C-alpha positions as CSV (number, residue, x, y, z in Angstrom):
1,L,0.1,0.1,-0.1
2,R,3.0,2.4,-0.1
3,E,2.1,3.5,-3.5
4,F,-0.9,5.2,-1.9
5,Y,1.0,6.5,1.0
6,D,4.3,7.8,-0.5
7,A,4.1,11.2,-2.1
8,P,5.0,11.3,-5.7
9,S,8.1,13.5,-6.5
10,W,5.9,16.4,-7.9
11,I,4.7,16.7,-4.4
12,A,7.8,15.7,-2.1
13,E,10.5,17.8,-3.9
14,P,8.5,21.2,-3.7
15,F,7.6,20.4,-0.2
16,A,11.3,19.7,0.7
17,L,12.2,23.3,-0.8
18,L,9.8,24.7,1.6
19,G,11.4,22.8,4.4
20,V,8.8,20.1,4.9
21,T,10.0,16.7,5.5
22,G,9.3,13.7,3.6
23,E,7.2,12.2,6.4
24,W,4.9,15.1,6.5
25,A,4.6,15.2,2.7
26,N,3.6,11.6,2.6
27,K,0.9,12.5,5.2
28,Y,-0.2,15.2,3.2
29,W,-0.5,13.1,0.3
30,F,-2.3,10.4,1.9
31,S,-5.0,12.9,3.4
32,H,-6.1,13.6,-0.2
33,W,-7.4,10.2,-0.7
34,V,-11.1,9.7,0.1
35,Q,-11.4,6.8,2.6
36,P,-14.3,4.3,2.7
37,G,-16.7,5.2,5.5
38,R,-18.0,2.8,8.2
39,F,-20.6,1.4,6.1
40,E,-18.4,0.5,3.1
41,L,-15.8,-0.9,5.8
42,G,-18.5,-3.1,7.4
43,E,-19.4,-4.6,4.1
44,M,-16.0,-5.2,3.0
45,H,-15.4,-6.9,6.3
46,R,-18.3,-9.4,6.1
47,R,-17.3,-10.4,2.6
48,E,-13.8,-11.2,4.1
49,L,-12.1,-8.6,1.7
50,I,-10.5,-7.1,4.7
51,D,-9.5,-8.1,8.1
52,D,-9.9,-6.6,11.7
53,D,-6.6,-4.9,11.3
54,A,-7.4,-3.2,8.2
55,V,-10.7,-2.0,9.6
56,K,-9.2,-0.6,12.8
57,L,-6.3,1.1,10.4
58,A,-9.1,2.7,8.5
59,Y,-10.5,4.1,11.7
60,R,-7.3,5.3,12.8
61,T,-6.9,7.5,9.6
62,M,-10.3,8.8,10.7
63,G,-8.9,10.0,13.9
64,Y,-10.6,7.4,16.2
65,S,-8.5,6.3,19.3
66,P,-7.6,2.8,19.8
67,F,-10.5,2.7,22.4
68,W,-13.1,3.6,19.9
69,Q,-11.7,1.5,17.2
70,D,-12.3,-1.6,19.2
71,L,-15.9,-0.6,19.7
72,L,-16.5,0.5,16.3
73,L,-15.3,-2.8,14.9
74,E,-18.2,-4.7,17.0
75,L,-20.7,-2.6,15.0
76,V,-19.3,-4.3,11.8
77,K,-20.8,-7.6,13.1
78,A,-24.6,-8.0,12.4
79,V,-27.1,-8.6,15.1
80,P,-29.3,-11.7,14.2
81,T,-32.8,-10.6,13.1
82,R,-36.1,-11.0,15.0
83,V,-37.2,-13.8,12.6
84,D,-33.9,-15.5,13.0
85,V,-33.9,-15.5,16.7
86,R,-37.5,-16.6,16.9
87,R,-36.8,-19.6,14.8
88,W,-33.8,-20.3,17.0
89,W,-36.0,-20.0,20.1
90,D,-38.6,-22.2,18.4
91,M,-36.0,-25.0,18.0
92,R,-34.4,-24.2,21.5
93,T,-30.9,-23.7,19.9
94,I,-30.7,-20.7,22.2
95,D,-31.6,-20.2,25.8
96,E,-33.7,-17.3,27.3
97,A,-30.6,-15.6,28.1
98,K,-29.3,-15.5,24.8
99,L,-32.9,-14.6,23.4
100,R,-32.8,-11.7,25.8
101,D,-29.3,-10.5,24.9
102,I,-30.1,-10.6,21.1
103,Y,-33.1,-8.5,21.5
104,H,-31.0,-6.1,23.8
105,R,-28.6,-5.7,21.0
106,Q,-31.3,-4.9,18.4
107,G,-32.1,-1.8,20.6
108,Y,-34.9,-3.1,23.2
109,Y,-34.7,-2.0,26.7
110,G,-36.5,-2.1,30.0
111,E,-40.2,-2.9,29.7
112,D,-40.2,-3.1,25.8
113,L,-37.4,-5.8,26.2
114,D,-39.5,-7.9,28.6
115,L,-42.7,-7.6,26.5
116,Y,-40.6,-8.7,23.3
117,V,-39.3,-11.8,25.1
118,L,-42.6,-12.6,26.6
119,W,-44.4,-12.2,23.2
120,T,-41.7,-14.5,21.5
121,K,-42.2,-17.3,24.0
122,V,-46.1,-17.2,23.7
123,Y,-46.0,-16.7,19.9
124,V,-43.8,-19.8,19.5
125,A,-45.5,-22.0,22.2
126,F,-49.0,-21.5,21.4
127,P,-49.2,-23.6,18.1
128,D,-47.1,-26.2,19.6
129,L,-49.4,-26.6,22.7
130,I,-52.6,-26.7,20.3
131,A,-50.9,-29.3,18.1
132,R,-49.9,-31.5,21.2
133,W,-53.6,-31.3,22.5
134,K,-55.0,-32.3,19.2
135,N,-52.7,-35.4,19.2
136,G,-53.7,-36.2,22.7
137,W,-50.6,-35.4,24.5
138,L,-52.0,-32.6,26.5
139,T,-55.4,-31.8,28.1
140,E,-57.2,-28.5,27.4
141,D,-56.4,-27.4,31.0
142,D,-52.7,-28.3,30.5
143,V,-52.7,-25.9,27.4
144,R,-54.5,-23.1,29.5
145,N,-52.0,-23.4,32.6
146,E,-48.9,-23.5,30.1
147,L,-50.1,-20.2,28.5
148,K,-50.7,-18.6,31.9
149,T,-47.3,-19.7,33.0
150,L,-45.7,-17.9,30.2
151,G,-47.4,-14.7,31.3
152,M,-50.4,-14.7,28.9
153,P,-53.4,-12.9,30.6
154,D,-56.4,-15.1,31.6
155,D,-59.0,-13.6,29.5
156,R,-56.8,-13.6,26.4
157,V,-55.9,-17.2,27.3
158,E,-59.5,-18.1,26.9
159,E,-60.0,-16.1,23.6
160,M,-57.1,-17.8,22.1
161,I,-58.0,-21.5,23.0
162,Q,-61.7,-20.5,21.5
163,T,-60.3,-19.9,18.2
164,K,-58.7,-23.3,18.1
165,I,-60.6,-25.7,20.2
166,K,-64.4,-26.6,19.3
167,P,-66.8,-26.9,22.1
168,A,-67.7,-30.6,23.0
169,Q,-70.0,-32.2,20.6
170,P,-73.1,-34.2,21.4
171,E,-72.2,-37.9,22.2
172,R,-72.8,-40.3,19.0
173,V,-74.2,-43.8,19.1
174,E,-72.0,-45.6,16.6
175,G,-73.8,-48.6,16.0
176,E,-77.2,-47.1,15.3
177,R,-75.8,-44.1,13.6
178,D,-73.9,-45.8,11.0
179,L,-77.1,-47.5,9.6
180,T,-78.9,-44.2,9.5
181,K,-75.9,-42.4,8.0
182,A,-75.9,-44.9,5.0
183,E,-79.7,-44.5,4.4
184,V,-79.2,-40.7,4.2
185,Y,-76.6,-40.8,1.6
186,A,-78.4,-43.6,-0.2
187,G,-81.4,-41.3,-0.3
188,V,-79.4,-38.4,-1.6
189,K,-77.9,-40.6,-4.4
190,K,-81.4,-41.9,-5.5
191,E,-82.5,-38.3,-5.2
192,V,-85.2,-39.2,-2.7
193,I,-83.9,-36.3,-0.5
194,S,-81.9,-33.3,-1.7
195,W,-78.3,-32.5,-0.8
196,D,-79.2,-29.9,1.7
197,E,-81.7,-32.1,3.5
198,G,-79.1,-34.9,3.4
199,L,-76.6,-32.3,5.3
200,E,-79.2,-31.3,7.7
201,L,-80.2,-35.0,8.5
202,L,-76.4,-35.8,9.2
203,Q,-76.2,-32.9,11.3
204,D,-79.1,-34.0,13.4
205,M,-77.2,-37.3,14.0
206,G,-74.5,-35.1,15.8
207,Y,-72.2,-34.4,12.8
208,D,-71.2,-30.7,12.3
209,A,-71.5,-29.1,9.1
210,E,-68.0,-29.8,7.8
211,E,-68.0,-33.4,8.5
212,A,-71.7,-33.7,7.1
213,E,-70.4,-32.0,3.8
214,F,-67.5,-34.3,3.7
215,I,-69.5,-37.6,4.1
216,L,-71.9,-36.9,1.2
217,E,-68.9,-35.7,-1.0
218,V,-67.1,-39.0,-0.4
219,R,-70.0,-41.3,-0.3
220,V,-72.3,-40.0,-3.0
221,G,-69.3,-38.6,-5.0
222,V,-67.5,-42.0,-4.9
223,A,-70.8,-43.7,-6.0
224,E,-71.0,-41.5,-8.9
225,G,-67.4,-41.7,-10.0
226,S,-64.0,-40.9,-8.5
227,P,-62.4,-37.5,-8.9
228,D,-60.4,-37.4,-12.2
229,T,-58.0,-34.5,-11.3
230,F,-55.5,-33.4,-8.6
231,T,-57.5,-30.5,-7.4
232,E,-60.5,-32.8,-7.0
233,F,-58.6,-35.1,-4.8
234,K,-57.1,-32.2,-2.9
235,R,-60.6,-30.7,-2.3
236,W,-61.5,-34.2,-0.6
237,T,-58.5,-34.8,1.4
238,Q,-58.5,-31.1,2.7
239,G,-62.2,-31.5,3.4
240,Y,-61.3,-34.4,5.6
241,R,-58.7,-32.4,7.5
242,K,-61.3,-29.7,8.1
243,A,-63.9,-32.2,9.2
244,M,-61.3,-33.4,11.7
245,G,-60.9,-29.9,13.0
246,L,-57.2,-29.5,11.4
247,E,-55.9,-26.8,9.4
248,A,-57.1,-27.1,5.9
249,K,-56.3,-25.6,2.5
250,I,-59.2,-26.2,0.2
251,P,-58.8,-25.5,-3.4
252,P,-61.0,-22.7,-4.7
253,A,-63.9,-23.7,-7.2
254,E,-62.3,-21.7,-10.0
255,L,-59.0,-23.8,-9.8
256,I,-61.0,-27.1,-9.5
257,A,-62.9,-26.1,-12.5
258,A,-59.6,-25.2,-14.5
259,G,-58.4,-28.4,-13.5
260,K,-61.4,-30.3,-15.0
261,A,-61.2,-28.3,-18.2
262,L,-57.6,-29.2,-18.6
263,K,-58.4,-32.9,-18.2
264,E,-61.3,-32.6,-20.7
265,A,-59.0,-30.7,-23.3
266,E,-56.2,-33.6,-23.0
267,T,-58.9,-36.4,-23.4
268,A,-60.5,-34.7,-26.5
269,R,-56.8,-34.3,-27.9
270,K,-56.1,-37.9,-27.1
271,E,-59.4,-39.2,-28.9
272,A,-58.4,-37.1,-31.9
273,I,-55.2,-38.6,-32.1
274,D,-56.6,-42.1,-31.7
275,K,-59.1,-41.4,-34.5
276,G,-56.2,-40.7,-36.9
277,I,-56.7,-37.1,-37.3
278,K,-53.5,-35.8,-39.1
279,E,-51.1,-33.5,-37.2
280,E,-52.0,-30.3,-39.2
281,K,-55.6,-30.7,-38.1
282,L,-54.7,-31.0,-34.6
283,A,-53.8,-27.6,-33.9
284,P,-57.1,-26.5,-32.3
285,Y,-56.9,-29.5,-29.9
286,E,-53.2,-28.4,-29.2
287,K,-54.4,-24.8,-28.3
288,A,-57.2,-25.8,-26.2
289,V,-54.8,-27.8,-24.2
290,S,-52.2,-25.0,-24.0
291,D,-54.9,-22.6,-23.0
292,A,-56.1,-24.9,-20.4
293,Q,-52.7,-25.6,-18.9
294,Y,-51.7,-21.9,-18.8
295,R,-54.9,-21.1,-17.0
296,Y,-54.7,-24.1,-14.4
297,R,-51.0,-23.3,-13.5
298,Q,-51.8,-19.7,-13.1
299,L,-54.5,-20.4,-10.8
300,L,-52.4,-23.2,-9.0
301,T,-49.4,-21.0,-8.4
302,K,-51.8,-18.3,-7.0
303,W,-53.4,-20.7,-4.6
304,K,-50.1,-22.2,-3.3
305,E,-48.7,-18.8,-3.0
306,E,-51.9,-17.8,-0.8
307,T,-51.7,-20.9,1.4
308,K,-48.0,-20.9,2.4
């Protein structure tokens, strides 16, 4: 780096005539360079273009004492983001002391710091507690007590639980009900009773609306023909999850319709090929398939993005 520090002759020689030593001529020359600021130094350090000593040397040229050079060097090192620290706490790869330390380094103090730590613990714990309750590992009272222990107010605990846990449903007598259920969906299939009437009868037997809808879709739907497309199968499987009280991502009607349209277009093209229609006359069929594929993929991508 001497080439940037040593003054060229056209600077050093006139300075010497004025009685200025070479050392001071070099300093004068070096001072004319524009030095990188703290932001640029930090980026270069993170990318391992320069080391700690080079950063501190740059701070020295800015006039900082060794005491401040060491502290400023610490600012180069990024603090983990709030998203990162929440994920680490979720996996328990850090303890509460480290959680608090990181939030403190992000600039939170006093009551705000305490609230941020509390929020993180509750936010991460709640979905896990509900999942463990649904899987039979905890009781509803266990969930309640855990949330209260973490520091959530009693009234908010009840509200949160009500968003995830359904009230107890009427007891069901399985033996007699199974026979009646079979008669209901047989009646819907034979059009002795309407679809809505079938839903009402099943709910009279103790099923909720989502379970009743799923039963008729599966029983009557299977009797009339199995689903042909991915989205139709997806609607059934997600309908089952919804009926069981689980999180469900049911495809919208327009996506299901697009899937059917694509299936129909592909079937029509295959039939045309089987009939021996020549390639040049297949253009309308190919276009129909292409248009249907574009529409289907567009809606499928949109749905997947919305349900992430």
